PDB file with SEQRES, HELIX, SHEET and CRYST1 records, atoms N, CA, C and O in Angstrom:
SEQRES   1 A   81  MET SER LEU PRO LEU ASN SER VAL ALA LEU GLN SER ARG          
SEQRES   2 A   81  LEU GLN LEU ARG TYR MET PHE ASP TYR LEU LYS GLN GLY          
SEQRES   3 A   81  GLU CYS GLY ASP ILE ILE ILE ASP ASN MET ARG GLY SER          
SEQRES   4 A   81  ILE ASP PRO GLU SER THR LEU ASP PHE SER GLY TYR ASP          
SEQRES   5 A   81  HIS PHE MET ALA MET PRO ASN LEU GLY VAL PHE LYS ASP          
SEQRES   6 A   81  SER GLY PHE PRO PHE THR ARG LEU ALA ASP LEU SER GLN          
SEQRES   7 A   81  THR ALA VAL                                                  
HELIX    1 AA1 LEU A    5  SER A    7  5                                   3    
HELIX    2 AA2 GLY A   26  CYS A   28  5                                   3    
HELIX    3 AA3 LEU A   60  PHE A   63  5                                   4    
CRYST1    1.000    1.000    1.000  90.00  90.00  90.00 P 1           1          
ATOM      1  N   MET A   1       5.022   5.485 -11.434  1.00  0.00           N  
ATOM      2  CA  MET A   1       5.317   4.103 -11.496  1.00  0.00           C  
ATOM      3  C   MET A   1       3.992   3.358 -11.609  1.00  0.00           C  
ATOM      4  O   MET A   1       3.047   3.680 -10.889  1.00  0.00           O  
ATOM      5  N   SER A   2       3.904   2.390 -12.481  1.00  0.00           N  
ATOM      6  CA  SER A   2       2.684   1.593 -12.645  1.00  0.00           C  
ATOM      7  C   SER A   2       2.886   0.208 -12.029  1.00  0.00           C  
ATOM      8  O   SER A   2       3.926  -0.426 -12.210  1.00  0.00           O  
ATOM      9  N   LEU A   3       1.868  -0.242 -11.300  1.00  0.00           N  
ATOM     10  CA  LEU A   3       1.892  -1.576 -10.710  1.00  0.00           C  
ATOM     11  C   LEU A   3       0.835  -2.419 -11.388  1.00  0.00           C  
ATOM     12  O   LEU A   3      -0.296  -1.955 -11.532  1.00  0.00           O  
ATOM     13  N   PRO A   4       1.145  -3.642 -11.815  1.00  0.00           N  
ATOM     14  CA  PRO A   4       0.145  -4.512 -12.446  1.00  0.00           C  
ATOM     15  C   PRO A   4      -0.792  -5.105 -11.399  1.00  0.00           C  
ATOM     16  O   PRO A   4      -0.529  -6.199 -10.898  1.00  0.00           O  
ATOM     17  N   LEU A   5      -1.877  -4.414 -11.055  1.00  0.00           N  
ATOM     18  CA  LEU A   5      -2.745  -4.844  -9.971  1.00  0.00           C  
ATOM     19  C   LEU A   5      -3.472  -6.147 -10.258  1.00  0.00           C  
ATOM     20  O   LEU A   5      -3.888  -6.831  -9.323  1.00  0.00           O  
ATOM     21  N   ASN A   6      -3.635  -6.510 -11.527  1.00  0.00           N  
ATOM     22  CA  ASN A   6      -4.316  -7.765 -11.821  1.00  0.00           C  
ATOM     23  C   ASN A   6      -3.469  -8.976 -11.451  1.00  0.00           C  
ATOM     24  O   ASN A   6      -3.993 -10.087 -11.373  1.00  0.00           O  
ATOM     25  N   SER A   7      -2.186  -8.789 -11.223  1.00  0.00           N  
ATOM     26  CA  SER A   7      -1.337  -9.918 -10.827  1.00  0.00           C  
ATOM     27  C   SER A   7      -0.990  -9.866  -9.337  1.00  0.00           C  
ATOM     28  O   SER A   7      -0.192 -10.676  -8.865  1.00  0.00           O  
ATOM     29  N   VAL A   8      -1.570  -8.937  -8.601  1.00  0.00           N  
ATOM     30  CA  VAL A   8      -1.306  -8.817  -7.173  1.00  0.00           C  
ATOM     31  C   VAL A   8      -2.252  -9.737  -6.422  1.00  0.00           C  
ATOM     32  O   VAL A   8      -3.459  -9.725  -6.662  1.00  0.00           O  
ATOM     33  N   ALA A   9      -1.706 -10.532  -5.515  1.00  0.00           N  
ATOM     34  CA  ALA A   9      -2.526 -11.464  -4.741  1.00  0.00           C  
ATOM     35  C   ALA A   9      -3.306 -10.698  -3.663  1.00  0.00           C  
ATOM     36  O   ALA A   9      -2.943  -9.586  -3.280  1.00  0.00           O  
ATOM     37  N   LEU A  10      -4.387 -11.328  -3.186  1.00  0.00           N  
ATOM     38  CA  LEU A  10      -5.130 -10.747  -2.076  1.00  0.00           C  
ATOM     39  C   LEU A  10      -4.249 -10.752  -0.848  1.00  0.00           C  
ATOM     40  O   LEU A  10      -3.370 -11.605  -0.717  1.00  0.00           O  
ATOM     41  N   GLN A  11      -4.467  -9.829   0.040  1.00  0.00           N  
ATOM     42  CA  GLN A  11      -3.710  -9.704   1.275  1.00  0.00           C  
ATOM     43  C   GLN A  11      -2.219  -9.497   1.000  1.00  0.00           C  
ATOM     44  O   GLN A  11      -1.384 -10.028   1.731  1.00  0.00           O  
ATOM     45  N   SER A  12      -1.875  -8.743  -0.031  1.00  0.00           N  
ATOM     46  CA  SER A  12      -0.476  -8.478  -0.349  1.00  0.00           C  
ATOM     47  C   SER A  12       0.014  -7.267   0.437  1.00  0.00           C  
ATOM     48  O   SER A  12      -0.763  -6.497   1.002  1.00  0.00           O  
ATOM     49  N   ARG A  13       1.319  -7.137   0.446  1.00  0.00           N  
ATOM     50  CA  ARG A  13       1.961  -5.956   1.029  1.00  0.00           C  
ATOM     51  C   ARG A  13       2.823  -5.327  -0.033  1.00  0.00           C  
ATOM     52  O   ARG A  13       3.471  -6.017  -0.821  1.00  0.00           O  
ATOM     53  N   LEU A  14       2.826  -4.022  -0.046  1.00  0.00           N  
ATOM     54  CA  LEU A  14       3.656  -3.285  -0.983  1.00  0.00           C  
ATOM     55  C   LEU A  14       4.885  -2.815  -0.224  1.00  0.00           C  
ATOM     56  O   LEU A  14       4.775  -2.087   0.763  1.00  0.00           O  
ATOM     57  N   GLN A  15       6.057  -3.235  -0.691  1.00  0.00           N  
ATOM     58  CA  GLN A  15       7.308  -2.825  -0.062  1.00  0.00           C  
ATOM     59  C   GLN A  15       8.146  -2.083  -1.087  1.00  0.00           C  
ATOM     60  O   GLN A  15       8.244  -2.492  -2.244  1.00  0.00           O  
ATOM     61  N   LEU A  16       8.746  -0.992  -0.648  1.00  0.00           N  
ATOM     62  CA  LEU A  16       9.633  -0.219  -1.502  1.00  0.00           C  
ATOM     63  C   LEU A  16      11.046  -0.347  -0.960  1.00  0.00           C  
ATOM     64  O   LEU A  16      11.292  -0.125   0.226  1.00  0.00           O  
ATOM     65  N   ARG A  17      11.970  -0.709  -1.838  1.00  0.00           N  
ATOM     66  CA  ARG A  17      13.371  -0.835  -1.442  1.00  0.00           C  
ATOM     67  C   ARG A  17      14.202   0.113  -2.286  1.00  0.00           C  
ATOM     68  O   ARG A  17      13.952   0.285  -3.479  1.00  0.00           O  
ATOM     69  N   TYR A  18      15.172   0.712  -1.667  1.00  0.00           N  
ATOM     70  CA  TYR A  18      16.013   1.686  -2.348  1.00  0.00           C  
ATOM     71  C   TYR A  18      17.306   1.011  -2.803  1.00  0.00           C  
ATOM     72  O   TYR A  18      17.929   0.261  -2.051  1.00  0.00           O  
ATOM     73  N   MET A  19      17.689   1.288  -4.027  1.00  0.00           N  
ATOM     74  CA  MET A  19      18.957   0.808  -4.571  1.00  0.00           C  
ATOM     75  C   MET A  19      19.705   2.059  -5.034  1.00  0.00           C  
ATOM     76  O   MET A  19      19.352   2.661  -6.048  1.00  0.00           O  
ATOM     77  N   PHE A  20      20.730   2.442  -4.292  1.00  0.00           N  
ATOM     78  CA  PHE A  20      21.503   3.629  -4.634  1.00  0.00           C  
ATOM     79  C   PHE A  20      22.697   3.220  -5.475  1.00  0.00           C  
ATOM     80  O   PHE A  20      23.388   2.252  -5.157  1.00  0.00           O  
ATOM     81  N   ASP A  21      22.932   3.941  -6.521  1.00  0.00           N  
ATOM     82  CA  ASP A  21      24.081   3.714  -7.375  1.00  0.00           C  
ATOM     83  C   ASP A  21      24.886   5.003  -7.422  1.00  0.00           C  
ATOM     84  O   ASP A  21      24.329   6.073  -7.670  1.00  0.00           O  
ATOM     85  N   TYR A  22      26.171   4.915  -7.190  1.00  0.00           N  
ATOM     86  CA  TYR A  22      27.006   6.096  -7.191  1.00  0.00           C  
ATOM     87  C   TYR A  22      28.295   5.775  -7.934  1.00  0.00           C  
ATOM     88  O   TYR A  22      28.711   4.620  -8.017  1.00  0.00           O  
ATOM     89  N   LEU A  23      28.906   6.795  -8.461  1.00  0.00           N  
ATOM     90  CA  LEU A  23      30.138   6.636  -9.240  1.00  0.00           C  
ATOM     91  C   LEU A  23      31.327   6.473  -8.307  1.00  0.00           C  
ATOM     92  O   LEU A  23      31.514   7.251  -7.371  1.00  0.00           O  
ATOM     93  N   LYS A  24      32.121   5.456  -8.575  1.00  0.00           N  
ATOM     94  CA  LYS A  24      33.355   5.232  -7.815  1.00  0.00           C  
ATOM     95  C   LYS A  24      34.512   5.562  -8.738  1.00  0.00           C  
ATOM     96  O   LYS A  24      34.744   4.880  -9.736  1.00  0.00           O  
ATOM     97  N   GLN A  25      35.217   6.594  -8.400  1.00  0.00           N  
ATOM     98  CA  GLN A  25      36.317   7.016  -9.262  1.00  0.00           C  
ATOM     99  C   GLN A  25      37.578   7.229  -8.432  1.00  0.00           C  
ATOM    100  O   GLN A  25      37.511   7.612  -7.264  1.00  0.00           O  
ATOM    101  N   GLY A  26      38.704   6.979  -9.040  1.00  0.00           N  
ATOM    102  CA  GLY A  26      39.997   7.258  -8.423  1.00  0.00           C  
ATOM    103  C   GLY A  26      40.231   6.450  -7.155  1.00  0.00           C  
ATOM    104  O   GLY A  26      39.912   5.262  -7.102  1.00  0.00           O  
ATOM    105  N   GLU A  27      40.787   7.093  -6.139  1.00  0.00           N  
ATOM    106  CA  GLU A  27      41.143   6.424  -4.899  1.00  0.00           C  
ATOM    107  C   GLU A  27      39.920   6.058  -4.041  1.00  0.00           C  
ATOM    108  O   GLU A  27      40.050   5.287  -3.090  1.00  0.00           O  
ATOM    109  N   CYS A  28      38.768   6.586  -4.353  1.00  0.00           N  
ATOM    110  CA  CYS A  28      37.557   6.294  -3.582  1.00  0.00           C  
ATOM    111  C   CYS A  28      36.840   5.057  -4.105  1.00  0.00           C  
ATOM    112  O   CYS A  28      35.721   4.776  -3.676  1.00  0.00           O  
ATOM    113  N   GLY A  29      37.447   4.317  -5.011  1.00  0.00           N  
ATOM    114  CA  GLY A  29      36.792   3.192  -5.660  1.00  0.00           C  
ATOM    115  C   GLY A  29      36.376   2.087  -4.732  1.00  0.00           C  
ATOM    116  O   GLY A  29      35.391   1.407  -5.018  1.00  0.00           O  
ATOM    117  N   ASP A  30      37.081   1.862  -3.618  1.00  0.00           N  
ATOM    118  CA  ASP A  30      36.774   0.763  -2.717  1.00  0.00           C  
ATOM    119  C   ASP A  30      36.103   1.208  -1.420  1.00  0.00           C  
ATOM    120  O   ASP A  30      35.948   0.402  -0.502  1.00  0.00           O  
ATOM    121  N   ILE A  31      35.711   2.450  -1.332  1.00  0.00           N  
ATOM    122  CA  ILE A  31      35.094   2.967  -0.105  1.00  0.00           C  
ATOM    123  C   ILE A  31      33.593   2.697  -0.141  1.00  0.00           C  
ATOM    124  O   ILE A  31      32.931   2.981  -1.139  1.00  0.00           O  
ATOM    125  N   ILE A  32      33.061   2.150   0.948  1.00  0.00           N  
ATOM    126  CA  ILE A  32      31.621   1.903   1.054  1.00  0.00           C  
ATOM    127  C   ILE A  32      30.975   3.129   1.714  1.00  0.00           C  
ATOM    128  O   ILE A  32      31.388   3.555   2.792  1.00  0.00           O  
ATOM    129  N   ILE A  33      29.981   3.674   1.067  1.00  0.00           N  
ATOM    130  CA  ILE A  33      29.282   4.827   1.618  1.00  0.00           C  
ATOM    131  C   ILE A  33      28.023   4.295   2.313  1.00  0.00           C  
ATOM    132  O   ILE A  33      27.136   3.741   1.664  1.00  0.00           O  
ATOM    133  N   ASP A  34      27.953   4.469   3.637  1.00  0.00           N  
ATOM    134  CA  ASP A  34      26.824   3.934   4.389  1.00  0.00           C  
ATOM    135  C   ASP A  34      25.907   5.026   4.942  1.00  0.00           C  
ATOM    136  O   ASP A  34      25.015   4.738   5.739  1.00  0.00           O  
ATOM    137  N   ASN A  35      26.117   6.253   4.533  1.00  0.00           N  
ATOM    138  CA  ASN A  35      25.284   7.338   5.059  1.00  0.00           C  
ATOM    139  C   ASN A  35      24.231   7.808   4.063  1.00  0.00           C  
ATOM    140  O   ASN A  35      23.675   8.894   4.230  1.00  0.00           O  
ATOM    141  N   MET A  36      23.949   7.028   3.046  1.00  0.00           N  
ATOM    142  CA  MET A  36      22.911   7.403   2.086  1.00  0.00           C  
ATOM    143  C   MET A  36      21.552   6.967   2.619  1.00  0.00           C  
ATOM    144  O   MET A  36      21.403   5.840   3.091  1.00  0.00           O  
ATOM    145  N   ARG A  37      20.585   7.832   2.549  1.00  0.00           N  
ATOM    146  CA  ARG A  37      19.244   7.560   3.077  1.00  0.00           C  
ATOM    147  C   ARG A  37      18.210   7.891   2.011  1.00  0.00           C  
ATOM    148  O   ARG A  37      18.454   8.701   1.117  1.00  0.00           O  
ATOM    149  N   GLY A  38      17.055   7.252   2.120  1.00  0.00           N  
ATOM    150  CA  GLY A  38      15.953   7.518   1.203  1.00  0.00           C  
ATOM    151  C   GLY A  38      14.660   7.712   1.970  1.00  0.00           C  
ATOM    152  O   GLY A  38      14.547   7.267   3.112  1.00  0.00           O  
ATOM    153  N   SER A  39      13.704   8.355   1.377  1.00  0.00           N  
ATOM    154  CA  SER A  39      12.396   8.536   2.004  1.00  0.00           C  
ATOM    155  C   SER A  39      11.342   8.670   0.914  1.00  0.00           C  
ATOM    156  O   SER A  39      11.649   8.945  -0.246  1.00  0.00           O  
ATOM    157  N   ILE A  40      10.100   8.471   1.318  1.00  0.00           N  
ATOM    158  CA  ILE A  40       8.960   8.617   0.391  1.00  0.00           C  
ATOM    159  C   ILE A  40       8.327   9.979   0.667  1.00  0.00           C  
ATOM    160  O   ILE A  40       8.065  10.330   1.818  1.00  0.00           O  
ATOM    161  N   ASP A  41       8.091  10.720  -0.369  1.00  0.00           N  
ATOM    162  CA  ASP A  41       7.498  12.052  -0.240  1.00  0.00           C  
ATOM    163  C   ASP A  41       6.126  11.910   0.435  1.00  0.00           C  
ATOM    164  O   ASP A  41       5.284  11.155  -0.050  1.00  0.00           O  
ATOM    165  N   PRO A  42       5.887  12.626   1.548  1.00  0.00           N  
ATOM    166  CA  PRO A  42       4.606  12.523   2.240  1.00  0.00           C  
ATOM    167  C   PRO A  42       3.423  12.983   1.401  1.00  0.00           C  
ATOM    168  O   PRO A  42       2.281  12.648   1.718  1.00  0.00           O  
ATOM    169  N   GLU A  43       3.666  13.737   0.344  1.00  0.00           N  
ATOM    170  CA  GLU A  43       2.594  14.189  -0.540  1.00  0.00           C  
ATOM    171  C   GLU A  43       2.294  13.190  -1.662  1.00  0.00           C  
ATOM    172  O   GLU A  43       1.396  13.426  -2.469  1.00  0.00           O  
ATOM    173  N   SER A  44       3.029  12.087  -1.722  1.00  0.00           N  
ATOM    174  CA  SER A  44       2.798  11.108  -2.779  1.00  0.00           C  
ATOM    175  C   SER A  44       1.523  10.319  -2.488  1.00  0.00           C  
ATOM    176  O   SER A  44       1.103  10.216  -1.335  1.00  0.00           O  
ATOM    177  N   THR A  45       0.917   9.771  -3.515  1.00  0.00           N  
ATOM    178  CA  THR A  45      -0.347   9.045  -3.375  1.00  0.00           C  
ATOM    179  C   THR A  45      -0.290   7.744  -4.162  1.00  0.00           C  
ATOM    180  O   THR A  45       0.545   7.570  -5.050  1.00  0.00           O  
ATOM    181  N   LEU A  46      -1.199   6.833  -3.815  1.00  0.00           N  
ATOM    182  CA  LEU A  46      -1.430   5.619  -4.589  1.00  0.00           C  
ATOM    183  C   LEU A  46      -2.807   5.747  -5.229  1.00  0.00           C  
ATOM    184  O   LEU A  46      -3.789   6.014  -4.536  1.00  0.00           O  
ATOM    185  N   ASP A  47      -2.888   5.564  -6.514  1.00  0.00           N  
ATOM    186  CA  ASP A  47      -4.161   5.709  -7.236  1.00  0.00           C  
ATOM    187  C   ASP A  47      -4.678   4.341  -7.643  1.00  0.00           C  
ATOM    188  O   ASP A  47      -4.132   3.717  -8.553  1.00  0.00           O  
ATOM    189  N   PHE A  48      -5.735   3.864  -6.974  1.00  0.00           N  
ATOM    190  CA  PHE A  48      -6.365   2.579  -7.279  1.00  0.00           C  
ATOM    191  C   PHE A  48      -7.699   2.770  -8.001  1.00  0.00           C  
ATOM    192  O   PHE A  48      -8.495   1.833  -8.064  1.00  0.00           O  
ATOM    193  N   SER A  49      -7.958   3.942  -8.538  1.00  0.00           N  
ATOM    194  CA  SER A  49      -9.271   4.228  -9.115  1.00  0.00           C  
ATOM    195  C   SER A  49      -9.602   3.352 -10.327  1.00  0.00           C  
ATOM    196  O   SER A  49     -10.780   3.131 -10.606  1.00  0.00           O  
ATOM    197  N   GLY A  50      -8.623   2.858 -11.039  1.00  0.00           N  
ATOM    198  CA  GLY A  50      -8.897   1.989 -12.178  1.00  0.00           C  
ATOM    199  C   GLY A  50      -9.045   0.532 -11.804  1.00  0.00           C  
ATOM    200  O   GLY A  50      -9.295  -0.311 -12.666  1.00  0.00           O  
ATOM    201  N   TYR A  51      -8.898   0.230 -10.552  1.00  0.00           N  
ATOM    202  CA  TYR A  51      -8.967  -1.155 -10.060  1.00  0.00           C  
ATOM    203  C   TYR A  51     -10.438  -1.525  -9.830  1.00  0.00           C  
ATOM    204  O   TYR A  51     -11.217  -0.691  -9.370  1.00  0.00           O  
ATOM    205  N   ASP A  52     -10.816  -2.742 -10.140  1.00  0.00           N  
ATOM    206  CA  ASP A  52     -12.224  -3.167 -10.063  1.00  0.00           C  
ATOM    207  C   ASP A  52     -12.828  -3.027  -8.668  1.00  0.00           C  
ATOM    208  O   ASP A  52     -14.003  -2.682  -8.548  1.00  0.00           O  
ATOM    209  N   HIS A  53     -12.073  -3.280  -7.635  1.00  0.00           N  
ATOM    210  CA  HIS A  53     -12.626  -3.268  -6.278  1.00  0.00           C  
ATOM    211  C   HIS A  53     -12.208  -2.008  -5.521  1.00  0.00           C  
ATOM    212  O   HIS A  53     -12.005  -2.048  -4.307  1.00  0.00           O  
ATOM    213  N   PHE A  54     -12.083  -0.913  -6.223  1.00  0.00           N  
ATOM    214  CA  PHE A  54     -11.646   0.361  -5.617  1.00  0.00           C  
ATOM    215  C   PHE A  54     -12.764   0.982  -4.789  1.00  0.00           C  
ATOM    216  O   PHE A  54     -13.928   0.955  -5.190  1.00  0.00           O  
ATOM    217  N   MET A  55     -12.416   1.534  -3.648  1.00  0.00           N  
ATOM    218  CA  MET A  55     -13.352   2.297  -2.824  1.00  0.00           C  
ATOM    219  C   MET A  55     -12.544   3.391  -2.121  1.00  0.00           C  
ATOM    220  O   MET A  55     -11.556   3.091  -1.451  1.00  0.00           O  
ATOM    221  N   ALA A  56     -12.944   4.629  -2.263  1.00  0.00           N  
ATOM    222  CA  ALA A  56     -12.243   5.718  -1.594  1.00  0.00           C  
ATOM    223  C   ALA A  56     -12.411   5.578  -0.084  1.00  0.00           C  
ATOM    224  O   ALA A  56     -13.529   5.397   0.400  1.00  0.00           O  
ATOM    225  N   MET A  57     -11.332   5.660   0.649  1.00  0.00           N  
ATOM    226  CA  MET A  57     -11.391   5.539   2.099  1.00  0.00           C  
ATOM    227  C   MET A  57     -10.811   6.813   2.705  1.00  0.00           C  
ATOM    228  O   MET A  57      -9.981   7.443   2.049  1.00  0.00           O  
ATOM    229  N   PRO A  58     -11.182   7.230   3.889  1.00  0.00           N  
ATOM    230  CA  PRO A  58     -12.126   6.524   4.745  1.00  0.00           C  
ATOM    231  C   PRO A  58     -13.561   6.831   4.332  1.00  0.00           C  
ATOM    232  O   PRO A  58     -13.917   7.990   4.118  1.00  0.00           O  
ATOM    233  N   ASN A  59     -14.352   5.829   4.226  1.00  0.00           N  
ATOM    234  CA  ASN A  59     -15.757   5.951   3.870  1.00  0.00           C  
ATOM    235  C   ASN A  59     -16.547   5.105   4.866  1.00  0.00           C  
ATOM    236  O   ASN A  59     -16.818   3.932   4.608  1.00  0.00           O  
ATOM    237  N   LEU A  60     -16.911   5.687   5.986  1.00  0.00           N  
ATOM    238  CA  LEU A  60     -17.594   4.941   7.030  1.00  0.00           C  
ATOM    239  C   LEU A  60     -19.013   4.554   6.639  1.00  0.00           C  
ATOM    240  O   LEU A  60     -19.624   3.716   7.302  1.00  0.00           O  
ATOM    241  N   GLY A  61     -19.549   5.149   5.574  1.00  0.00           N  
ATOM    242  CA  GLY A  61     -20.855   4.775   5.078  1.00  0.00           C  
ATOM    243  C   GLY A  61     -20.898   3.341   4.601  1.00  0.00           C  
ATOM    244  O   GLY A  61     -21.973   2.749   4.508  1.00  0.00           O  
ATOM    245  N   VAL A  62     -19.755   2.780   4.301  1.00  0.00           N  
ATOM    246  CA  VAL A  62     -19.677   1.389   3.870  1.00  0.00           C  
ATOM    247  C   VAL A  62     -20.183   0.468   4.974  1.00  0.00           C  
ATOM    248  O   VAL A  62     -20.780  -0.570   4.686  1.00  0.00           O  
ATOM    249  N   PHE A  63     -19.954   0.831   6.229  1.00  0.00           N  
ATOM    250  CA  PHE A  63     -20.338  -0.004   7.345  1.00  0.00           C  
ATOM    251  C   PHE A  63     -21.738   0.316   7.872  1.00  0.00           C  
ATOM    252  O   PHE A  63     -22.204  -0.342   8.802  1.00  0.00           O  
ATOM    253  N   LYS A  64     -22.414   1.307   7.299  1.00  0.00           N  
ATOM    254  CA  LYS A  64     -23.699   1.789   7.810  1.00  0.00           C  
ATOM    255  C   LYS A  64     -24.739   0.677   7.936  1.00  0.00           C  
ATOM    256  O   LYS A  64     -25.374   0.556   8.983  1.00  0.00           O  
ATOM    257  N   ASP A  65     -24.927  -0.121   6.915  1.00  0.00           N  
ATOM    258  CA  ASP A  65     -25.936  -1.170   6.945  1.00  0.00           C  
ATOM    259  C   ASP A  65     -25.358  -2.554   7.182  1.00  0.00           C  
ATOM    260  O   ASP A  65     -26.091  -3.543   7.153  1.00  0.00           O  
ATOM    261  N   SER A  66     -24.089  -2.637   7.411  1.00  0.00           N  
ATOM    262  CA  SER A  66     -23.490  -3.967   7.533  1.00  0.00           C  
ATOM    263  C   SER A  66     -23.533  -4.520   8.942  1.00  0.00           C  
ATOM    264  O   SER A  66     -23.409  -5.731   9.127  1.00  0.00           O  
ATOM    265  N   GLY A  67     -23.705  -3.661   9.950  1.00  0.00           N  
ATOM    266  CA  GLY A  67     -23.699  -4.153  11.323  1.00  0.00           C  
ATOM    267  C   GLY A  67     -22.298  -4.420  11.846  1.00  0.00           C  
ATOM    268  O   GLY A  67     -22.136  -4.845  12.990  1.00  0.00           O  
ATOM    269  N   PHE A  68     -21.308  -4.183  11.042  1.00  0.00           N  
ATOM    270  CA  PHE A  68     -19.921  -4.423  11.449  1.00  0.00           C  
ATOM    271  C   PHE A  68     -19.599  -3.572  12.659  1.00  0.00           C  
ATOM    272  O   PHE A  68     -19.983  -2.402  12.651  1.00  0.00           O  
ATOM    273  N   PRO A  69     -18.949  -4.033  13.673  1.00  0.00           N  
ATOM    274  CA  PRO A  69     -18.359  -5.371  13.876  1.00  0.00           C  
ATOM    275  C   PRO A  69     -19.239  -6.281  14.703  1.00  0.00           C  
ATOM    276  O   PRO A  69     -18.754  -7.281  15.231  1.00  0.00           O  
ATOM    277  N   PHE A  70     -20.531  -5.966  14.836  1.00  0.00           N  
ATOM    278  CA  PHE A  70     -21.384  -6.709  15.753  1.00  0.00           C  
ATOM    279  C   PHE A  70     -22.117  -7.878  15.121  1.00  0.00           C  
ATOM    280  O   PHE A  70     -22.781  -8.633  15.831  1.00  0.00           O  
ATOM    281  N   THR A  71     -22.022  -8.048  13.841  1.00  0.00           N  
ATOM    282  CA  THR A  71     -22.676  -9.190  13.189  1.00  0.00           C  
ATOM    283  C   THR A  71     -21.648 -10.015  12.448  1.00  0.00           C  
ATOM    284  O   THR A  71     -20.584  -9.527  12.067  1.00  0.00           O  
ATOM    285  N   ARG A  72     -21.981 -11.248  12.257  1.00  0.00           N  
ATOM    286  CA  ARG A  72     -21.054 -12.118  11.538  1.00  0.00           C  
ATOM    287  C   ARG A  72     -21.437 -12.189  10.080  1.00  0.00           C  
ATOM    288  O   ARG A  72     -20.597 -12.528   9.246  1.00  0.00           O  
ATOM    289  N   LEU A  73     -22.674 -11.880   9.741  1.00  0.00           N  
ATOM    290  CA  LEU A  73     -23.147 -11.912   8.355  1.00  0.00           C  
ATOM    291  C   LEU A  73     -23.518 -10.504   7.898  1.00  0.00           C  
ATOM    292  O   LEU A  73     -24.208  -9.778   8.614  1.00  0.00           O  
ATOM    293  N   ALA A  74     -23.068 -10.123   6.725  1.00  0.00           N  
ATOM    294  CA  ALA A  74     -23.251  -8.753   6.228  1.00  0.00           C  
ATOM    295  C   ALA A  74     -24.709  -8.370   6.035  1.00  0.00           C  
ATOM    296  O   ALA A  74     -25.054  -7.195   6.160  1.00  0.00           O  
ATOM    297  N   ASP A  75     -25.585  -9.345   5.729  1.00  0.00           N  
ATOM    298  CA  ASP A  75     -27.004  -9.009   5.506  1.00  0.00           C  
ATOM    299  C   ASP A  75     -27.824  -9.027   6.790  1.00  0.00           C  
ATOM    300  O   ASP A  75     -29.051  -8.952   6.740  1.00  0.00           O  
ATOM    301  N   LEU A  76     -27.159  -9.124   7.944  1.00  0.00           N  
ATOM    302  CA  LEU A  76     -27.781  -9.130   9.268  1.00  0.00           C  
ATOM    303  C   LEU A  76     -28.673 -10.339   9.522  1.00  0.00           C  
ATOM    304  O   LEU A  76     -29.383 -10.373  10.527  1.00  0.00           O  
ATOM    305  N   SER A  77     -28.653 -11.332   8.635  1.00  0.00           N  
ATOM    306  CA  SER A  77     -29.451 -12.535   8.885  1.00  0.00           C  
ATOM    307  C   SER A  77     -28.845 -13.297  10.069  1.00  0.00           C  
ATOM    308  O   SER A  77     -27.638 -13.234  10.304  1.00  0.00           O  
ATOM    309  N   GLN A  78     -29.656 -13.983  10.777  1.00  0.00           N  
ATOM    310  CA  GLN A  78     -29.268 -14.758  11.968  1.00  0.00           C  
ATOM    311  C   GLN A  78     -28.650 -13.864  13.041  1.00  0.00           C  
ATOM    312  O   GLN A  78     -27.806 -14.314  13.816  1.00  0.00           O  
ATOM    313  N   THR A  79     -29.077 -12.580  13.086  1.00  0.00           N  
ATOM    314  CA  THR A  79     -28.565 -11.654  14.083  1.00  0.00           C  
ATOM    315  C   THR A  79     -29.573 -11.546  15.206  1.00  0.00           C  
ATOM    316  O   THR A  79     -30.745 -11.264  14.957  1.00  0.00           O  
ATOM    317  N   ALA A  80     -29.138 -11.766  16.449  1.00  0.00           N  
ATOM    318  CA  ALA A  80     -30.032 -11.647  17.601  1.00  0.00           C  
ATOM    319  C   ALA A  80     -29.945 -10.226  18.138  1.00  0.00           C  
ATOM    320  O   ALA A  80     -28.868  -9.637  18.217  1.00  0.00           O  
ATOM    321  N   VAL A  81     -31.108  -9.690  18.505  1.00  0.00           N  
ATOM    322  CA  VAL A  81     -31.140  -8.331  19.062  1.00  0.00           C  
ATOM    323  C   VAL A  81     -31.570  -8.401  20.504  1.00  0.00           C  
ATOM    324  O   VAL A  81     -31.665  -7.370  21.170  1.00  0.00           O  
TER     325      VAL A  81                                                      
END                                                                             
């Protein structure tokens, strides 16, 4: 499945909803089936490698020089030691 990432807003959430369709034939035409369940395969992945702001995670090296979470500015300016 392809998602148009250029139209996704910042701070978005991805939600997946299941829509089950089943054939209603004969005397079972008006019966509601409520025991259908869905799940996401635990081996499935999301590939953001073509996205401009992609970064493979977990990558703790990203925080190595940033001082996070102890500084308010990423370049460590105005940081008291």
